[in-house]
C-alpha positions in Angstrom: 3.2 -10.1 33.6 6.5 -12.0 33.2 8.6 -11.8 30.3 8.1 -15.2 29.2 4.3 -14.6 29.1 5.2 -11.5 26.8 7.3 -13.7 24.5 4.5 -16.4 24.2 1.8 -13.8 23.7 3.9 -12.1 21.2 4.5 -15.4 19.3 0.9 -16.2 19.3 -0.3 -13.0 17.8 2.7 -12.2 15.4 3.1 -15.5 13.6 -0.3 -15.6 12.1 0.1 -11.9 11.0 3.5 -12.6 9.5 2.3 -15.5 7.4 -0.9 -13.6 6.3 1.4 -10.4 5.5 4.0 -12.6 3.6 1.5 -14.7 1.6 -1.0 -12.0 0.9 1.6 -9.4 -0.3 3.5 -12.0 -2.3 0.2 -12.6 -4.0 -0.3 -9.0 -4.8 3.2 -8.7 -6.6 2.5 -12.0 -8.4 -0.8 -10.8 -9.6 0.5 -7.6 -11.2 3.4 -9.6 -12.6 1.3 -12.0 -14.3 -1.7 -9.8 -15.4 -0.7 -7.0 -17.5 -3.9 -5.3 -17.2 -2.8 -4.6 -13.7 0.4 -3.0 -14.8 -0.2 0.8 -14.5 1.4 3.6 -12.6 -0.8 3.4 -9.5 -0.2 -0.3 -9.3 3.3 -0.1 -9.4 3.3 2.1 -6.4 0.9 -0.5 -4.7 3.6 -3.1 -5.5 6.1 -0.9 -3.8 3.7 -0.9 -0.6 3.3 -4.5 -1.0 7.0 -5.3 -0.9 7.3 -3.3 2.3 4.4 -5.2 3.8 6.1 -8.5 2.7 9.3 -7.7 4.3 7.4 -6.7 7.3 6.2 -10.3 7.5 9.3 -12.0 6.5 11.9 -9.9 8.4 10.3 -7.0 10.6 8.1 -9.3 12.7 10.8 -12.0 13.4 13.0 -9.1 14.3 10.4 -7.9 16.7 9.9 -11.3 18.1 13.6 -11.6 18.8 14.0 -8.1 20.6 10.8 -9.1 22.4 12.7 -12.0 23.8 15.8 -9.8 24.5 17.7 -11.3 21.4 20.4 -10.9 20.1 22.4 -10.7 23.4 25.8 -8.7 23.7 25.5 -7.4 20.1 24.6 -3.8 20.2 25.1 -2.9 16.4 23.0 -5.9 15.4 20.3 -4.9 17.7 20.4 -1.4 16.5 20.3 -2.4 12.7 17.3 -4.8 13.4 15.3 -2.1 15.0 16.3 0.4 12.5 15.2 -1.7 9.7 11.7 -1.9 11.2 11.5 2.0 11.1 12.7 1.8 7.4 10.0 -0.3 6.4 7.3 1.9 8.1 8.7 4.9 6.4 8.6 3.1 3.1 5.1 2.3 3.5 4.0 5.8 4.4 5.9 7.3 1.3 4.5 4.7 -0.9 0.9 5.7 0.4 1.8 9.3 -0.2 2.9 8.5 -3.9 -0.4 6.6 -4.5 -2.3 9.6 -3.2 -0.4 12.1 -5.3 -0.8 9.8 -8.4 -4.6 9.7 -8.0 -4.9 13.5 -7.4 -3.0 14.5 -10.6 -5.0 11.8 -12.5 -8.2 13.2 -11.3 -7.4 17.0 -11.4 -5.2 17.2 -14.5 -5.9 13.9 -16.5 -4.6 14.9 -19.8 -1.2 16.1 -18.4 -1.2 13.0 -16.3 -1.4 10.7 -19.2 1.7 12.4 -20.6 3.6 12.6 -17.6 2.8 9.3 -15.7 5.0 6.6 -17.1 6.3 3.4 -15.8 10.0 4.8 -16.0 8.9 7.7 -13.9 7.1 5.7 -11.5 10.3 3.5 -11.1 12.3 6.5 -10.4 10.0 7.9 -7.7 9.8 4.3 -6.1 13.4 4.1 -6.0 13.5 7.6 -4.4 11.0 6.8 -1.8 12.9 3.7 -0.7 16.3 5.6 -0.7 14.5 8.5 1.4 13.0 5.7 3.8 16.3 4.0 4.2 18.1 7.2 5.2 15.2 8.1 7.5 15.2 4.7 9.2 18.8 4.2 9.5 19.6 7.5 11.2 20.0 5.7 14.5 22.6 3.4 12.9 24.5 6.6 11.7 24.7 7.9 15.2 21.3 9.0 16.6 21.0 6.3 19.3 21.4 5.8 23.1 24.8 4.2 22.7 26.1 0.8 23.8 25.2 -0.2 27.4 28.3 -0.7 29.6 26.8 -3.8 31.4 28.1 -7.3 30.1 24.9 -9.1 30.1 23.1 -6.9 27.5 19.7 -7.8 26.0 18.4 -6.3 22.8 15.6 -3.9 23.7 14.2 -1.3 21.4 13.8 1.5 23.9 17.4 0.8 25.0 19.0 1.4 21.7 16.7 3.7 19.8 16.3 7.3 21.2 12.6 7.9 21.8 13.2 11.4 20.9 14.3 10.3 17.6 10.9 8.5 17.1 8.8 11.3 18.5 10.4 14.6 17.2 12.0 13.3 14.1 10.1 10.2 12.9 6.6 10.8 13.8 6.3 14.6 14.0 8.5 15.0 10.9 8.3 12.0 8.8 5.0 10.4 9.4 2.4 13.0 10.4 3.1 15.3 7.6 2.4 12.7 4.8 -0.6 11.7 6.5 -2.0 15.3 6.6 -1.1 15.7 3.0 -2.8 12.5 2.1 -6.1 13.7 4.0 -6.0 17.0 2.0 -5.5 15.1 -1.3 -8.2 12.9 -0.9 -10.8 15.5 0.3 -9.7 17.4 -2.9 -10.1 14.2 -5.1 -13.7 13.6 -3.8 -14.7 17.3 -4.2 -13.5 17.1 -7.9 -15.3 13.9 -8.5 -18.6 15.2 -6.8 -18.4 18.2 -9.1 -18.2 16.1 -12.0 -21.1 13.9 -11.2 -23.2 17.2 -10.4 -22.3 18.5 -13.9 -23.0 15.4 -15.5 -26.5 15.1 -13.6 -27.6 18.4 -14.8 -26.7 17.7 -18.3 -28.5 14.3 -18.1 -31.7 15.9 -16.9 -31.6 18.0 -20.2 -30.5 15.4 -22.8 -30.3 11.9 -21.1 -28.0 10.8 -24.0 -25.5 7.9 -24.1 -22.3 10.3 -23.7 -23.6 11.5 -20.4 -24.3 8.0 -19.1 -20.7 7.2 -20.1 -19.4 10.3 -18.2 -21.3 9.4 -15.1 -19.9 5.7 -15.2 -16.2 6.9 -15.6 -16.6 9.5 -12.8 -18.1 6.9 -10.5 -15.3 4.6 -11.4 -12.5 7.3 -10.5 -14.5 8.0 -7.4 -14.5 4.2 -6.5 -10.7 3.9 -6.9 -10.1 7.0 -4.6 -12.3 5.5 -2.0 -10.5 2.1 -2.1 -7.1 3.8 -1.7 -8.5 6.2 1.0 -9.5 2.9 2.9 -5.9 1.7 2.7 -4.6 5.0 4.1 -7.3 5.1 6.9 -6.2 1.4 7.9 -2.6 2.5 8.0 -3.4 5.5 10.3 -5.4 3.4 12.7 -2.8 0.8 12.9 0.3 3.0 13.3 -1.1 6.1 15.3 -1.6 4.4 18.5 2.1 3.3 18.7 3.3 6.7 17.8 1.0 8.5 20.4 2.3 5.9 23.0 5.9 6.8 22.1 5.0 10.4 22.7 3.5 9.9 26.1 6.4 7.7 27.1 8.6 10.9 26.8 6.7 12.2 30.0 5.7 9.1 31.8 6.3 5.3 31.9 3.8 3.3 29.8 2.7 -0.3 30.7 4.6 -2.7 28.4 1.2 -4.8 27.7 -0.2 -1.6 26.1 3.0 -1.1 24.3 2.9 -4.8 22.9 -0.7 -4.5 21.9 0.1 -1.1 19.8 3.2 -3.0 18.3 1.0 -6.1 17.3 -1.7 -3.6 15.7 0.8 -1.7 13.7 2.2 -5.0 12.2 -1.4 -6.3 11.5 -1.4 -3.4 9.0 0.8 -5.3 6.6 -1.8 -8.1 6.4 -4.7 -5.9 5.7 -4.1 -4.4 2.4 -4.4 -7.6 0.3 -7.7 -8.3 2.0 -8.9 -4.7 0.9 -7.8 -5.2 -2.7 -9.5 -8.8 -2.9 -12.9 -7.1 -1.7 -12.8 -4.0 -3.4 -11.1 -4.4 -6.7 -12.5 -6.8 -9.4 -9.5 -7.2 -11.5 -7.3 -8.0 -8.4 -9.9 -10.5 -7.1 -10.2 -12.3 -10.4 -6.5 -12.7 -10.8 -6.1 -13.8 -7.0 -8.9 -16.3 -7.7 -6.8 -17.7 -10.9 -3.5 -17.9 -9.2 -4.7 -19.5 -5.9 -7.4 -21.8 -7.1 -6.4 -22.8 -10.6 -2.6 -22.6 -10.5 -1.6 -23.4 -7.0 -4.3 -25.6 -5.8 -5.4 -27.5 -9.1 -2.1 -26.8 -11.1 -4.0 -27.6 -14.4 -4.2 -24.2 -16.0 -1.4 -22.6 -18.0 -1.1 -18.9 -17.2 0.0 -17.0 -20.4 1.3 -13.3 -20.1 -0.5 -11.3 -22.6 0.3 -8.0 -24.3 -1.8 -5.1 -23.1 -5.2 -4.9 -24.6 -8.0 -2.7 -24.7 -9.2 -3.2 -21.3 -9.1 -1.2 -17.9 -9.0 -2.2 -14.3 -10.7 -0.5 -11.5 -7.5 1.3 -10.3 -7.1 2.9 -13.8 -4.0 3.4 -15.7 -2.6 4.4 -19.1 -5.7 6.3 -19.9 -7.3 6.9 -16.5 -11.0 7.1 -15.9 -10.6 10.8 -15.7 -8.9 10.9 -19.0 -11.5 9.3 -20.5 -14.0 11.5 -18.9 -12.4 14.3 -20.7 -12.3 12.3 -24.1 -15.8 11.5 -24.0 -17.1 15.1 -22.9 -15.1 16.4 -25.8 -16.7 14.0 -28.2 -13.7 11.6 -28.8 -15.0 8.1 -29.5 -12.9 4.9 -29.0 -12.4 4.6 -32.7 -10.4 7.9 -32.5 -8.1 6.9 -29.8 -4.7 5.2 -30.2 -4.2 1.6 -29.9 -3.9 0.5 -26.1 -6.8 2.9 -25.1 -8.6 0.9 -22.3 -12.2 -0.2 -23.0 -14.7 -1.9 -20.4 -13.6 -5.3 -19.1 -15.3 -8.4 -20.8 -16.6 -10.8 -18.1 -14.2 -13.7 -17.7 -15.9 -17.1 -17.6 -15.1 -18.9 -14.4 -16.2 -22.2 -15.9 -13.1 -22.5 -18.4 -12.4 -26.3 -19.4 -10.1 -28.2 -17.4 -6.4 -27.6 -18.7 -7.3 -24.6 -20.8 -4.9 -21.8 -21.2 -5.6 -18.5 -19.5 -4.5 -15.1 -20.4 -3.8 -12.9 -17.5 
């Protein structure tokens, strides 16, 4: 297969992915910005992940298309930076996913302590640290671990000719990607076990009493499990999208890999950046409602005024402030909603999809 065919195939596959990733993840960020009910610690980490995926659509994929065409020519340092930047975004995604997993873990296992510790300020510090760490890891080739500038004059920018594959396998994959994935696997197994124990305990109590308190406990435990399942899906999609490329890189240490296979793996890895907004849309009601209002009421019709509201007594399916697990402990200990401070989430009211034209909407 000629080089021009590779370039054409790359353009045909990557451009739709780039557009979907940019628009979808921009919508995620916009939704959290306008809908204060989506502003909680977990969703701040999701926004960090969305920013990384947004930059994949805006910058990383265009960079990959350029290097696929051998551009920029005769510019070693620019070529090295472009390829290292792609690695930085990948590392930022994996660290954001790890932060989300640990956030959910502490929310379920130690909900009362989580409420005291999990604040927006601390989440911001963690996010800044993950991006700084991702930048350091991704830019190591720029700092010196690279293959060096080619001596020939007619130099084309090719990833494997500037980035040392040993860095990608031994340091990036085995040291910085695989360990977080294994930690996340352990964390979600632990979360599901805790939720299962909670449901089993509630079920035994309901058989004996069948009162309203136990029904509330059951609903809260199910909600926490549903949120964990949603985020587990995001991690599984990341692993399925990125592991093939890392495995191919590992194989290429010992034998040559067909470029067609490598190109398919690269496209698959980039497609992950367009998947997460779709997952949020189909799996989270509050995100879905907000997406609907932003797209159909604001962008397409332009007849609805979106008002940014103060936090009220509602909760979203990702949970925040008071998590579902925190509410679980409150209900179990006989604490009613009247006894809790202002801002304690209560169940969402159904939003009317048939609002009059021109009405103000509070997100």
